[in-house]
Each structure stands twice: as C-alpha cells, then as structure tokens.
N, C-alpha and C positions, 0 to 999 in steps of 0.2 A: 716548658710549660706553653710557651708561645707556639711551638711547633705542634703540640698536641691539639691546641685550639684550632690551628690552621687545618690540620688533618680532619678534625671533627666537622669543621665548617664545610670543607670540600666534600666529605662523605655525605653530609646532610643534604647538600645541594644536589649531588649526584642521585641520591635516593629519591628526592622530590621530583627530579626530572624523569626518572624511570617510572615513578608512580603516575605522573601526569600523562605520560605517553601510554600507559596501560588503561586509562579510562576510555571506554568506548563512547562514540558520539551518541548523544541522547536525542531521540526524536522529539519534536515539538509537541506532538500529540499522536494518539492512536485510538482506535475503537474496534470492537468486534461485534459480530452479529451472525445471523444465518438467513437463508432465503428458502422459501418453500412455495411451490406452485407458481413460480414467476414465469413470465413469458418475455419475449423480446420487447424492448421498449421500457422495461422496468428500470426505474431510477433508484439508486441508493439514497440514504439520507445525505444531507449536505454538511460538509465540514469546512472550517476556515483554517487556511494555512497562512500564518502571518510571515512566513519565511524568516523566522528568527534564527535559523540554523542552516546547515548545508546538507541536511539529510534528504535522501531521495524518497519521493512518495512511492510506496509500494503497496500492492494488493496481494493477499494470499488467500487461496481457496483450498479447502480440503473436504472430502466426502461429498462430491457432487454426483447426482444421478437424476433420474426422472421423477423420483419420489413416489413411484408406483402409479404415475399418471402418464398414459400414452406410450409412445415408442421409446426404446432405450436411448440414453444420452451418454456420449463420452467426451464432449468438449463444449466449451462456451467461450464467446468472445466478449470482452468488456472494453468499453471506451472510457477513458478518463476525460472529464469535461471541466473546464474552468468557466464558471458562470460570469456573465458580463451584464451590463446595464440592459434595460428592456429594449433600447433602441439598437443594440448591437447583437449579432448572433453569438451564441456561446462558442468558446474555443475548444476544438478537438485537440487534446493534448497527447493523444496516442491510443492505439488499440492493441490488445494482446489476446491470443487464443490460449485458454487454459485447458489442459487435458485432465480428464477425470480419473485416469488410471492411478494417479498418485496426488499427493499434496503438491500444489504449484504456487509459485510466487513470481511476481514480476515487478521490477523497479522501473518507474517511469522517469527517473531523474529528479533533480532538485527543481521544484516548481516555483514560479513567481507568486507573490502574495495574492491571495484571492480566495473565493469560495468555490468548492469543488464537489462533484459527485461522480459516480460511475453509472454507466448505462449498459444493460445487457443488450448487445447489438445483434448477436447470433447465438443460436443454440443448435448444436449438431450441424454446424456449417450452414444453417438456414436462417432466414429472417422471420420465419413464422412456422407454426405447426408443432412446436415442442414445448414441454414444461421442464422447469429446472428446479432442483432442490440442492442446496449446498449446506452441509452441516456446520461449517465454520468459515466465516469471511472475516479477515483481519485487514485493517487499513492502518498504515503507519505513515506519518508525514512530518 
C-alpha cells in the first residue's frame, strides 16, 4: 500500500513537471490594428510595458502595399521607441526593415519598463515620397 502511494506521488509530480514545462510564456500584453495612407514619421499608438515577464517585444506586419496611392511599395522600416520624460530624448530601441512580399515579424528583445510606440522611418528605402497601407499590424510585449 505504501509503495503504491509512493509511486502515485512520484507519477503525479512528474506529470505536473511535464505540464508546467509545456505551458508557453505568456506576453504581458498585445494589440492589433492596421495602417492606411501613412507616410514616414507616422507614430503608432503608445503602449505600456511593465516588464512583468521576459517576453520579447515583437511587431508583425502582413499585407503591406501602397494602398493604391503612388508608387509601388515592397518594404518599410519601423523604429521601436521608448518614450522618456519631456527633458530627455526618446530612446531608439532598434529598427527593422519589413518586406511586403510576405508576412513578417521581428523580435526586438525583452524591453525595460516604459511607454513605447513605433515610428515608420522609411518606406521603399526612402524617408519621403511614398504611402503605406498594412492590412494587419500586431504588437506583442
């Protein structure tokens, strides 16, 4: 009887350990939107990352084009920005060029606590002259 209880306890602990390891890391937050007719200098909404987890901040784009306005577009560069107090410049936390030929995602790493937004810094490798439409923008932090 004692041996059966011991086996049951060990089996239960082993099962719990396997189940705990199978649970994926949950992001603190996320949001989704779209962009239409934006130009370089466009800022996304601001979100707050309290850094309650170790999940990388990632931005995903799918379905980007010129939206029927102007010259064709096949790439855009976004900059992740950490907002600071009014007396300090905002922090550039990295830039990435997304290609419109497919859905693209980029992980900017685990970011410190703060308020963030992204800025469209280039469209079609240029800092002006193009319009951008993105069917789906997803941010995970």
